[in-house]
KEKE-3310 file (N, C-alpha, C; in steps of 0.2 Angstrom, whole numbers, plus 5000, padded with zeros to 4 digits):
npx = (5198:5204:5204:5216:5225:5220:5224:5238:5240:5237:5245:5258:5253:5250:5264:5269:5264:5268:5280:5282:5272:5278:5282:5274:5276:5289:5298:5293:5298:5311:5315:5310:5320:5333:5339:5348:5346:5352:5354:5342:5342:5349:5343:5332:5336:5341:5332:5335:5346:5343:5335:5343:5352:5345:5338:5350:5358:5349:5339:5337:5327:5316:5314:5320:5314:5301:5286:5276:5280:5291:5284:5277:5284:5291:5279:5278:5291:5287:5276:5284:5291:5281:5274:5285:5286:5275:5276:5285:5289:5301:5315:5328:5322:5316:5325:5328:5316:5314:5325:5320:5306:5312:5320:5306:5301:5308:5310:5296:5290:5299:5296:5280:5279:5283:5275:5263:5265:5264:5252:5244:5237:5246:5257:5272:5267:5253:5256:5267:5262:5251:5259:5265:5257:5250:5262:5267:5254:5251:5267:5265:5251:5251:5259:5251:5238:5242:5244:5231:5225:5235:5229:5216:5220:5233:5247:5260:5257:5248:5232:5233:5244:5241:5229:5237:5243:5235:5228:5240:5241:5230:5230:5242:5235:5227:5236:5243:5234:5235:5238:5252:5266:5276:5292:5303:5318:5336:5348:5353:5359:5361:5369:5370:5368:5376:5375:5383:5381:5372:5372:5368:5354:5353:5359:5349:5337:5342:5345:5329:5324:5330:5326:5313:5318:5321:5310:5304:5315:5321:5315:5304:5309:5312:5295:5292:5295:5283:5272:5268:5272:5264:5259:5266:5263:5253:5260:5271:5261:5257:5270:5271:5259:5256:5265:5261:5248:5254:5260:5252:5252:5265:5270:5265:5276:5293:5308:5317:5310:5304:5312:5317:5307:5307:5318:5315:5304:5307:5317:5307:5296:5303:5308:5297:5291:5302:5301:5288:5289:5299:5291:5279:5268:5256:5251:5258:5268:5262:5258:5271:5276:5268:5271:5284:5284:5278:5290:5297:5292:5285:5289:5302:5306:5299:5305:5318:5319:5316:5324:5337:5331:5331:5344:5349:5347:5350:5353:5342:5335:5345:5352:5341:5342:5351:5347:5337:5347:5355:5344:5341:5351:5353:5341:5343:5357:5360:5351:5355:5367:5364:5356:5367:5375:5365:5363:5374:5376:5361:5344:5337:5348:5354:5344:5343:5357:5356:5344:5351:5362:5353:5347:5358:5362:5353:5352:5363:5363:5351:5356:5361:5355:5350:5338:5327:5318:5300:5293:5284:5287:5281)
npy = (5705:5718:5736:5742:5731:5729:5741:5740:5730:5735:5745:5737:5728:5738:5747:5736:5731:5742:5742:5734:5740:5746:5737:5728:5740:5739:5736:5743:5756:5754:5753:5766:5771:5768:5756:5742:5724:5721:5735:5738:5729:5734:5745:5737:5731:5742:5742:5733:5738:5749:5744:5735:5742:5747:5736:5730:5740:5746:5738:5739:5750:5753:5748:5756:5769:5768:5759:5764:5779:5774:5765:5775:5784:5771:5771:5784:5786:5774:5781:5793:5787:5784:5796:5802:5793:5797:5810:5808:5797:5787:5778:5784:5790:5780:5772:5779:5779:5767:5763:5769:5764:5752:5756:5758:5747:5741:5747:5746:5733:5725:5734:5733:5720:5717:5728:5720:5708:5715:5718:5707:5692:5679:5684:5682:5671:5672:5686:5685:5675:5685:5694:5687:5682:5697:5704:5695:5695:5708:5710:5705:5711:5723:5723:5716:5724:5735:5729:5725:5736:5740:5732:5739:5751:5757:5767:5778:5782:5774:5772:5764:5768:5783:5777:5767:5779:5786:5778:5776:5786:5789:5778:5782:5794:5788:5779:5787:5789:5781:5771:5776:5766:5762:5763:5750:5750:5746:5740:5749:5745:5729:5717:5702:5685:5671:5656:5640:5627:5633:5637:5631:5634:5647:5647:5640:5648:5660:5658:5654:5666:5671:5667:5676:5689:5686:5684:5694:5707:5701:5691:5696:5702:5693:5687:5699:5697:5692:5698:5698:5704:5713:5706:5701:5706:5697:5685:5688:5690:5676:5669:5677:5674:5659:5657:5660:5656:5641:5642:5637:5622:5619:5625:5611:5603:5593:5603:5598:5591:5599:5610:5601:5598:5611:5611:5602:5607:5620:5622:5615:5624:5634:5630:5627:5639:5645:5638:5642:5656:5655:5647:5657:5653:5657:5651:5640:5649:5657:5644:5639:5649:5651:5636:5637:5648:5642:5637:5651:5658:5647:5633:5631:5645:5644:5633:5633:5645:5640:5632:5638:5646:5636:5634:5645:5648:5657:5669:5670:5679:5688:5679:5675:5690:5688:5676:5684:5693:5685:5681:5692:5698:5686:5690:5701:5702:5689:5693:5705:5700:5689:5698:5705:5697:5692:5702:5700:5687:5685:5684:5673:5663:5666:5663:5651:5646:5651:5644:5630:5630:5634:5622:5614:5615:5616:5601:5596:5604:5597:5587:5588:5588:5587:5578:5585:5596:5597:5611:5624:5634:5647)
npz = (5414:5421:5419:5421:5417:5403:5399:5399:5389:5378:5374:5373:5361:5353:5352:5346:5335:5327:5324:5313:5301:5291:5284:5271:5262:5261:5250:5237:5245:5243:5230:5226:5232:5224:5231:5235:5240:5250:5257:5261:5269:5279:5284:5289:5298:5308:5318:5327:5331:5338:5347:5355:5362:5372:5379:5384:5393:5398:5406:5420:5421:5423:5436:5441:5441:5440:5432:5424:5418:5410:5403:5395:5388:5380:5372:5366:5357:5348:5344:5337:5329:5319:5314:5308:5296:5290:5287:5280:5268:5264:5262:5271:5280:5287:5290:5302:5311:5311:5320:5332:5335:5339:5352:5357:5358:5365:5379:5382:5381:5392:5403:5404:5405:5418:5426:5422:5428:5442:5443:5442:5451:5452:5447:5438:5430:5423:5418:5409:5398:5393:5387:5379:5369:5366:5361:5349:5341:5339:5331:5319:5317:5313:5301:5294:5293:5285:5274:5270:5268:5259:5247:5243:5242:5234:5242:5248:5259:5269:5274:5286:5295:5301:5307:5316:5323:5329:5338:5347:5352:5363:5368:5375:5383:5389:5396:5405:5413:5422:5439:5448:5451:5463:5463:5462:5466:5462:5452:5437:5426:5418:5413:5401:5402:5401:5403:5406:5394:5388:5375:5364:5363:5363:5347:5343:5343:5336:5321:5322:5320:5310:5299:5299:5298:5285:5278:5281:5273:5265:5255:5251:5238:5230:5228:5223:5209:5205:5206:5220:5231:5238:5246:5258:5269:5278:5276:5285:5296:5299:5302:5313:5319:5319:5328:5341:5341:5342:5356:5365:5367:5366:5376:5385:5382:5385:5385:5376:5369:5361:5357:5347:5339:5333:5326:5317:5310:5305:5295:5286:5283:5280:5268:5259:5259:5250:5239:5236:5234:5224:5210:5212:5220:5230:5240:5243:5248:5260:5266:5270:5279:5289:5294:5296:5308:5318:5323:5325:5332:5343:5344:5345:5351:5363:5370:5369:5378:5390:5392:5396:5405:5415:5415:5420:5434:5448:5441:5430:5427:5419:5411:5403:5396:5388:5380:5371:5366:5358:5350:5343:5336:5327:5321:5315:5306:5297:5287:5283:5277:5268:5259:5254:5248:5239:5230:5223:5220:5216:5220:5222:5223:5233:5243:5242:5247:5258:5263:5264:5272:5284:5285:5289:5300:5308:5308:5314:5326:5331:5335:5346:5356:5372:5384:5394:5406:5408:5400:5406:5410:5413)
capx = (5202:5203:5208:5225:5228:5218:5229:5244:5242:5236:5250:5260:5251:5253:5271:5274:5261:5270:5286:5281:5266:5278:5285:5274:5281:5299:5301:5290:5301:5317:5315:5311:5327:5338:5343:5349:5343:5358:5355:5338:5340:5351:5338:5328:5341:5342:5327:5339:5353:5338:5332:5348:5356:5340:5340:5359:5361:5342:5336:5333:5326:5309:5313:5323:5310:5294:5284:5273:5285:5296:5278:5274:5291:5290:5274:5279:5295:5284:5271:5287:5293:5273:5274:5291:5285:5267:5278:5291:5288:5306:5320:5331:5318:5312:5332:5327:5309:5317:5330:5314:5304:5318:5319:5300:5298:5315:5306:5288:5289:5299:5290:5274:5280:5283:5268:5255:5266:5260:5243:5242:5240:5248:5264:5275:5265:5249:5258:5270:5256:5247:5263:5268:5250:5248:5267:5264:5249:5258:5270:5261:5246:5253:5259:5244:5232:5246:5242:5223:5224:5236:5224:5211:5222:5241:5249:5266:5256:5242:5227:5234:5249:5236:5224:5239:5246:5228:5227:5245:5240:5225:5234:5246:5233:5225:5243:5246:5230:5238:5239:5258:5268:5282:5300:5307:5325:5340:5355:5350:5362:5359:5371:5368:5371:5377:5376:5385:5375:5365:5373:5362:5346:5355:5359:5343:5334:5346:5342:5322:5323:5335:5319:5310:5321:5320:5303:5303:5317:5325:5311:5297:5313:5309:5289:5289:5294:5278:5269:5266:5275:5259:5254:5272:5261:5250:5264:5272:5257:5257:5272:5269:5250:5254:5268:5257:5244:5257:5260:5249:5254:5271:5272:5266:5281:5297:5312:5322:5307:5300:5319:5319:5302:5307:5324:5311:5299:5311:5317:5304:5294:5308:5310:5290:5291:5308:5299:5283:5292:5302:5284:5276:5263:5255:5247:5266:5272:5256:5259:5276:5278:5264:5274:5292:5283:5277:5296:5303:5287:5281:5292:5310:5305:5297:5308:5323:5319:5314:5331:5340:5330:5332:5351:5352:5346:5349:5353:5340:5334:5351:5351:5335:5340:5359:5345:5336:5352:5356:5338:5339:5356:5348:5336:5346:5362:5358:5348:5360:5372:5360:5353:5370:5376:5358:5364:5379:5374:5353:5338:5336:5352:5356:5339:5343:5361:5353:5341:5354:5364:5348:5345:5361:5363:5347:5354:5368:5359:5345:5359:5365:5346:5349:5334:5326:5313:5293:5292:5279:5291:5277)
capy = (5708:5724:5741:5744:5726:5731:5748:5738:5724:5738:5749:5730:5729:5746:5747:5730:5734:5750:5739:5729:5744:5747:5730:5728:5744:5741:5736:5749:5761:5753:5754:5772:5778:5764:5752:5735:5720:5723:5743:5737:5725:5736:5749:5735:5731:5747:5742:5728:5745:5755:5738:5732:5746:5748:5730:5730:5746:5751:5733:5740:5757:5753:5744:5763:5775:5766:5756:5770:5781:5768:5765:5782:5784:5767:5773:5791:5783:5772:5787:5796:5783:5782:5802:5802:5790:5801:5816:5808:5789:5787:5775:5787:5789:5774:5770:5784:5776:5760:5764:5773:5757:5746:5759:5759:5739:5739:5751:5743:5727:5726:5739:5730:5714:5721:5731:5716:5704:5718:5719:5699:5688:5675:5687:5682:5666:5677:5692:5682:5674:5691:5697:5682:5684:5702:5705:5691:5697:5715:5710:5704:5713:5729:5721:5713:5731:5738:5722:5724:5744:5743:5729:5742:5758:5757:5774:5776:5782:5770:5771:5761:5771:5785:5771:5765:5783:5791:5773:5776:5794:5786:5775:5787:5799:5781:5775:5791:5789:5772:5774:5773:5761:5764:5760:5745:5750:5740:5739:5752:5741:5722:5714:5698:5681:5666:5650:5635:5625:5638:5639:5626:5637:5654:5646:5638:5657:5665:5653:5653:5674:5674:5666:5680:5691:5685:5686:5706:5709:5697:5686:5702:5704:5688:5689:5703:5695:5686:5703:5696:5708:5717:5698:5702:5706:5692:5681:5689:5689:5669:5669:5678:5670:5652:5653:5663:5650:5633:5642:5634:5615:5619:5623:5604:5597:5597:5608:5595:5589:5607:5613:5595:5597:5616:5610:5598:5612:5628:5620:5613:5630:5641:5627:5627:5646:5647:5636:5645:5659:5654:5644:5662:5651:5661:5646:5637:5656:5657:5640:5639:5655:5648:5632:5642:5653:5639:5635:5654:5659:5643:5627:5635:5650:5642:5628:5638:5648:5635:5629:5644:5649:5632:5634:5652:5646:5662:5673:5667:5686:5689:5673:5678:5691:5682:5673:5687:5696:5678:5681:5700:5696:5681:5692:5706:5701:5687:5695:5710:5696:5687:5703:5709:5692:5694:5707:5700:5685:5686:5684:5664:5660:5668:5662:5642:5645:5653:5636:5624:5631:5633:5615:5608:5620:5612:5594:5598:5605:5593:5579:5590:5590:5582:5578:5593:5595:5600:5620:5625:5641:5653)
capz = (5414:5423:5415:5420:5412:5398:5394:5397:5385:5372:5373:5369:5356:5349:5352:5341:5328:5326:5319:5305:5300:5285:5281:5265:5258:5260:5241:5236:5248:5242:5225:5223:5234:5222:5237:5235:5246:5257:5259:5264:5277:5284:5286:5292:5304:5311:5324:5331:5334:5342:5354:5360:5368:5379:5382:5388:5395:5402:5408:5426:5423:5426:5445:5448:5441:5439:5426:5419:5415:5405:5397:5391:5384:5373:5366:5365:5352:5345:5338:5333:5322:5313:5311:5303:5289:5288:5285:5274:5267:5262:5267:5274:5285:5288:5294:5309:5311:5314:5326:5336:5334:5342:5358:5360:5360:5371:5385:5384:5384:5398:5409:5403:5409:5425:5427:5423:5435:5449:5444:5443:5458:5451:5446:5432:5424:5418:5413:5402:5394:5391:5384:5373:5363:5361:5355:5344:5339:5337:5327:5312:5315:5309:5294:5292:5294:5282:5268:5269:5266:5251:5243:5240:5238:5233:5245:5249:5267:5271:5282:5293:5298:5303:5311:5323:5325:5332:5342:5351:5356:5366:5373:5379:5387:5395:5402:5409:5418:5428:5445:5448:5454:5467:5460:5468:5466:5458:5446:5429:5421:5416:5407:5399:5406:5396:5408:5403:5391:5385:5368:5360:5363:5358:5340:5341:5342:5333:5318:5321:5320:5305:5294:5300:5295:5277:5277:5280:5270:5256:5252:5245:5231:5224:5228:5217:5201:5202:5207:5226:5236:5243:5252:5263:5277:5279:5277:5291:5301:5297:5305:5321:5322:5321:5335:5346:5342:5346:5362:5372:5365:5365:5384:5390:5380:5388:5380:5373:5363:5358:5350:5342:5334:5331:5322:5309:5306:5303:5287:5281:5283:5277:5261:5256:5259:5246:5234:5234:5231:5218:5209:5212:5222:5237:5245:5245:5252:5265:5272:5272:5283:5295:5298:5300:5310:5322:5326:5327:5338:5345:5349:5345:5357:5370:5371:5370:5383:5395:5393:5396:5412:5419:5416:5422:5440:5450:5436:5427:5421:5414:5407:5395:5392:5383:5375:5367:5364:5352:5346:5339:5332:5321:5316:5308:5304:5292:5282:5279:5272:5261:5255:5249:5245:5234:5224:5219:5214:5212:5225:5223:5224:5239:5249:5242:5251:5267:5266:5265:5277:5290:5285:5290:5306:5310:5307:5318:5332:5333:5338:5352:5361:5377:5388:5400:5412:5406:5397:5412:5413:5413)
cpx = (5200:5205:5213:5228:5228:5224:5235:5246:5239:5242:5257:5261:5253:5260:5274:5272:5266:5277:5286:5275:5270:5282:5281:5274:5286:5300:5301:5297:5308:5319:5313:5317:5334:5343:5343:5346:5348:5358:5347:5338:5345:5348:5333:5332:5342:5336:5332:5346:5348:5336:5337:5352:5350:5340:5347:5361:5356:5339:5333:5331:5320:5310:5316:5318:5302:5290:5280:5276:5290:5291:5277:5281:5293:5285:5276:5286:5293:5282:5277:5289:5287:5273:5281:5287:5278:5271:5281:5294:5296:5310:5324:5328:5315:5320:5330:5322:5310:5319:5324:5309:5307:5319:5311:5297:5303:5313:5301:5289:5291:5297:5284:5273:5277:5277:5264:5257:5266:5256:5242:5242:5245:5256:5265:5270:5259:5251:5265:5264:5252:5252:5265:5262:5250:5256:5267:5261:5252:5263:5268:5257:5246:5254:5253:5238:5235:5242:5236:5221:5226:5231:5219:5215:5230:5243:5256:5264:5248:5237:5229:5240:5244:5232:5229:5241:5241:5229:5232:5244:5236:5228:5240:5244:5231:5231:5243:5241:5230:5238:5249:5262:5274:5288:5302:5315:5330:5344:5349:5354:5364:5365:5370:5371:5371:5379:5379:5381:5370:5364:5368:5355:5347:5355:5353:5339:5335:5343:5334:5322:5323:5329:5315:5310:5320:5315:5301:5307:5320:5320:5305:5303:5311:5301:5288:5291:5287:5271:5265:5269:5270:5256:5262:5267:5258:5256:5268:5268:5257:5263:5272:5263:5252:5260:5265:5251:5247:5258:5259:5249:5262:5273:5272:5269:5288:5303:5313:5315:5304:5306:5319:5313:5303:5312:5320:5307:5300:5315:5314:5299:5298:5307:5302:5290:5296:5303:5293:5283:5294:5297:5280:5268:5260:5252:5253:5268:5268:5259:5268:5279:5274:5267:5283:5292:5279:5282:5297:5297:5284:5287:5298:5310:5306:5303:5317:5325:5319:5321:5336:5337:5333:5339:5353:5351:5345:5348:5348:5336:5339:5350:5347:5337:5347:5353:5341:5341:5354:5350:5339:5345:5355:5343:5338:5351:5363:5356:5350:5364:5370:5360:5359:5374:5369:5360:5370:5378:5367:5352:5340:5343:5355:5352:5341:5350:5361:5349:5346:5359:5360:5348:5351:5365:5358:5347:5358:5364:5355:5351:5361:5359:5349:5342:5332:5320:5306:5294:5291:5285:5288:5272)
cpy = (5715:5730:5741:5738:5727:5736:5745:5735:5729:5742:5742:5730:5734:5744:5741:5732:5738:5748:5737:5735:5744:5743:5729:5731:5744:5742:5742:5755:5763:5755:5762:5777:5772:5759:5746:5731:5719:5731:5742:5733:5729:5742:5743:5733:5737:5747:5737:5734:5748:5751:5737:5736:5748:5741:5728:5734:5749:5744:5733:5746:5756:5751:5754:5770:5774:5762:5762:5774:5778:5769:5769:5783:5779:5769:5779:5788:5781:5776:5791:5794:5785:5788:5803:5798:5791:5806:5815:5799:5788:5782:5778:5789:5784:5771:5773:5782:5771:5759:5765:5768:5751:5751:5757:5753:5738:5742:5747:5738:5725:5729:5737:5725:5715:5721:5725:5711:5708:5718:5713:5697:5682:5676:5684:5676:5669:5683:5688:5679:5680:5695:5694:5685:5693:5706:5701:5693:5704:5715:5708:5706:5721:5728:5720:5719:5733:5734:5724:5732:5743:5737:5733:5749:5756:5766:5773:5778:5780:5773:5770:5764:5778:5783:5770:5772:5785:5784:5773:5783:5794:5784:5778:5791:5791:5779:5781:5792:5783:5776:5771:5769:5763:5760:5756:5746:5745:5743:5742:5745:5734:5718:5707:5693:5674:5659:5644:5630:5628:5640:5639:5631:5644:5654:5645:5645:5660:5662:5654:5662:5676:5672:5672:5686:5691:5686:5693:5708:5708:5693:5691:5703:5699:5688:5694:5703:5692:5693:5700:5699:5711:5711:5697:5700:5701:5688:5681:5690:5681:5667:5671:5674:5665:5650:5655:5657:5641:5635:5636:5625:5615:5619:5617:5601:5600:5599:5605:5594:5596:5609:5606:5596:5606:5614:5605:5604:5620:5625:5619:5616:5635:5637:5628:5636:5648:5644:5638:5655:5661:5651:5652:5660:5653:5654:5645:5643:5657:5651:5638:5645:5653:5641:5634:5646:5650:5634:5641:5656:5654:5637:5629:5639:5649:5637:5629:5641:5644:5634:5634:5646:5642:5631:5640:5651:5654:5668:5671:5675:5689:5685:5674:5684:5689:5680:5678:5690:5692:5679:5688:5699:5693:5686:5698:5705:5697:5689:5701:5704:5692:5692:5706:5705:5691:5698:5706:5692:5682:5685:5678:5661:5661:5666:5655:5642:5648:5647:5633:5626:5630:5626:5611:5611:5616:5603:5593:5598:5601:5586:5581:5591:5585:5584:5583:5589:5599:5608:5623:5632:5647:5651)
cpz = (5417:5419:5414:5415:5404:5393:5392:5390:5380:5372:5371:5365:5352:5346:5346:5336:5324:5321:5314:5302:5291:5281:5272:5260:5257:5253:5239:5238:5244:5234:5222:5228:5228:5227:5233:5239:5253:5260:5263:5269:5282:5289:5291:5299:5310:5319:5328:5334:5338:5349:5358:5363:5375:5384:5387:5394:5400:5405:5413:5426:5423:5435:5448:5446:5441:5434:5422:5415:5410:5400:5390:5387:5379:5369:5361:5357:5348:5339:5337:5326:5315:5311:5309:5296:5286:5285:5279:5272:5262:5264:5271:5281:5289:5292:5302:5313:5315:5320:5333:5339:5338:5350:5360:5361:5365:5378:5385:5384:5389:5405:5409:5407:5415:5428:5428:5429:5441:5450:5445:5449:5460:5448:5438:5426:5421:5414:5406:5397:5389:5385:5377:5367:5360:5359:5349:5339:5336:5332:5317:5310:5314:5303:5290:5289:5285:5274:5266:5266:5260:5246:5240:5237:5238:5236:5246:5257:5267:5275:5290:5298:5302:5310:5317:5325:5331:5339:5348:5354:5360:5368:5377:5386:5392:5400:5407:5412:5424:5432:5445:5452:5458:5464:5465:5468:5461:5455:5441:5425:5422:5413:5407:5403:5402:5400:5403:5399:5387:5378:5362:5358:5360:5352:5339:5340:5339:5324:5315:5317:5313:5300:5293:5297:5288:5276:5276:5275:5263:5250:5248:5240:5227:5223:5222:5210:5200:5204:5213:5231:5243:5251:5258:5270:5279:5280:5283:5298:5303:5303:5312:5324:5324:5325:5341:5347:5344:5352:5368:5372:5367:5373:5388:5387:5383:5383:5375:5366:5360:5354:5346:5336:5329:5324:5315:5307:5303:5295:5283:5279:5278:5269:5258:5254:5251:5240:5230:5230:5222:5211:5208:5215:5229:5242:5249:5251:5260:5272:5276:5278:5289:5298:5300:5307:5319:5326:5328:5333:5343:5348:5349:5351:5364:5372:5372:5376:5391:5397:5397:5403:5418:5420:5420:5429:5442:5448:5429:5422:5417:5410:5398:5394:5387:5376:5369:5362:5357:5349:5341:5334:5326:5319:5312:5306:5297:5287:5280:5274:5268:5257:5250:5245:5240:5228:5221:5214:5212:5220:5226:5225:5232:5245:5248:5247:5258:5268:5267:5271:5285:5289:5289:5298:5310:5313:5314:5325:5336:5337:5343:5357:5366:5381:5391:5401:5407:5405:5405:5414:5415:5420)
residu = (UNK:UNK:UNK:UNK:UNK:UNK:UNK:UNK:UNK:UNK:UNK:UNK:UNK:UNK:UNK:UNK:UNK:UNK:UNK:UNK:UNK:UNK:UNK:UNK:UNK:UNK:UNK:UNK:UNK:UNK:UNK:UNK:UNK:UNK:UNK:UNK:UNK:UNK:UNK:UNK:UNK:UNK:UNK:UNK:UNK:UNK:UNK:UNK:UNK:UNK:UNK:UNK:UNK:UNK:UNK:UNK:UNK:UNK:UNK:UNK:UNK:UNK:UNK:UNK:UNK:UNK:UNK:UNK:UNK:UNK:UNK:UNK:UNK:UNK:UNK:UNK:UNK:UNK:UNK:UNK:UNK:UNK:UNK:UNK:UNK:UNK:UNK:UNK:UNK:UNK:UNK:UNK:UNK:UNK:UNK:UNK:UNK:UNK:UNK:UNK:UNK:UNK:UNK:UNK:UNK:UNK:UNK:UNK:UNK:UNK:UNK:UNK:UNK:UNK:UNK:UNK:UNK:UNK:UNK:UNK:UNK:UNK:UNK:UNK:UNK:UNK:UNK:UNK:UNK:UNK:UNK:UNK:UNK:UNK:UNK:UNK:UNK:UNK:UNK:UNK:UNK:UNK:UNK:UNK:UNK:UNK:UNK:UNK:UNK:UNK:UNK:UNK:UNK:UNK:UNK:UNK:UNK:UNK:UNK:UNK:UNK:UNK:UNK:UNK:UNK:UNK:UNK:UNK:UNK:UNK:UNK:UNK:UNK:UNK:UNK:UNK:UNK:UNK:UNK:UNK:UNK:UNK:UNK:UNK:UNK:UNK:UNK:UNK:UNK:UNK:UNK:UNK:UNK:UNK:UNK:UNK:UNK:UNK:UNK:UNK:UNK:UNK:UNK:UNK:UNK:UNK:UNK:UNK:UNK:UNK:UNK:UNK:UNK:UNK:UNK:UNK:UNK:UNK:UNK:UNK:UNK:UNK:UNK:UNK:UNK:UNK:UNK:UNK:UNK:UNK:UNK:UNK:UNK:UNK:UNK:UNK:UNK:UNK:UNK:UNK:UNK:UNK:UNK:UNK:UNK:UNK:UNK:UNK:UNK:UNK:UNK:UNK:UNK:UNK:UNK:UNK:UNK:UNK:UNK:UNK:UNK:UNK:UNK:UNK:UNK:UNK:UNK:UNK:UNK:UNK:UNK:UNK:UNK:UNK:UNK:UNK:UNK:UNK:UNK:UNK:UNK:UNK:UNK:UNK:UNK:UNK:UNK:UNK:UNK:UNK:UNK:UNK:UNK:UNK:UNK:UNK:UNK:UNK:UNK:UNK:UNK:UNK:UNK:UNK:UNK:UNK:UNK:UNK:UNK:UNK:UNK:UNK:UNK:UNK:UNK:UNK:UNK:UNK:UNK:UNK:UNK:UNK:UNK:UNK:UNK:UNK:UNK:UNK:UNK:UNK:UNK:UNK:UNK:UNK:UNK:UNK:UNK:UNK:UNK:UNK:UNK:UNK:UNK:UNK:UNK:UNK:UNK:UNK:UNK:UNK:UNK:UNK:UNK:UNK:UNK:UNK:UNK:UNK:UNK:UNK:UNK:UNK:UNK:UNK:UNK:UNK:UNK:UNK:UNK:UNK:UNK:UNK:UNK:UNK:UNK:UNK:UNK:UNK)
# end
């Protein structure tokens, strides 16, 4: 790995780590502000509100002005979010921080992937693998870092905030020293494209990432009844980490087989996680998170991506954008709905209702999967 690849990979890791840095403290911040589960989920979903406009309106920005300035802007946005939380660790500040985090990810992941593809001899193949690993570990690693710190010292501004901020500032300096790459031109606005037959893959990833949203926003409210909220960070890390670990195996399967396995694992993992949250059994919580994560960021993720890429043809890039639009809508909207329902009827009944709908949808979609080519999309 040359130095430029290492620096860009570090940027991808740090920007995604910043996104979930505060997850283990969500419940504490919400209780201090008097927020219910619904309002907490809205704050969480502000990340999507920052991310989607960047994906939808600025998809070609790094082609127009170059990769390096866009990566610098993404790192700056992530650093600003962390600074805000250090200065004022409250839910109102977190709302603004989540928007900046979304902007940071939207800018950095696209530009970083393109930069790595330009640096590597085989283009997108190795670059995609680097991005998949760094972002998966980053999304879970930030929460895990805070989780580990809180086990030793409970504080609204843990050391993990400062550590990630310092590392991000150092990375900003390193990125500023990277050799500039010539802008390639192209259209700034790249709207998503939904090819015929891609609806199943879109629904599949929306369901999968909805489970991740529940782990971050609603399930901690149930864990709090057993004093297990602090373990939310580890549960989220297992959701992301197990998916990253399973990706090499999932790439060897056909998209249809991968999606089918995902439809089995997703409700199984969620059910196990929910049972653990109900009983206060940490082993079941963590085991369920790992099982669900193998679908969220492994089988379902890669199977759907392969199917959309195949159906997209010459519009593959726009089709993938549409796929991620479905993913992030699933990531944010169901958790808001379940959060508000939980405030009215109770957290556990709301989570069980979601589990029933998740299982039913998985069963219906599994029967609609058609044979497809092997993945090999990377």
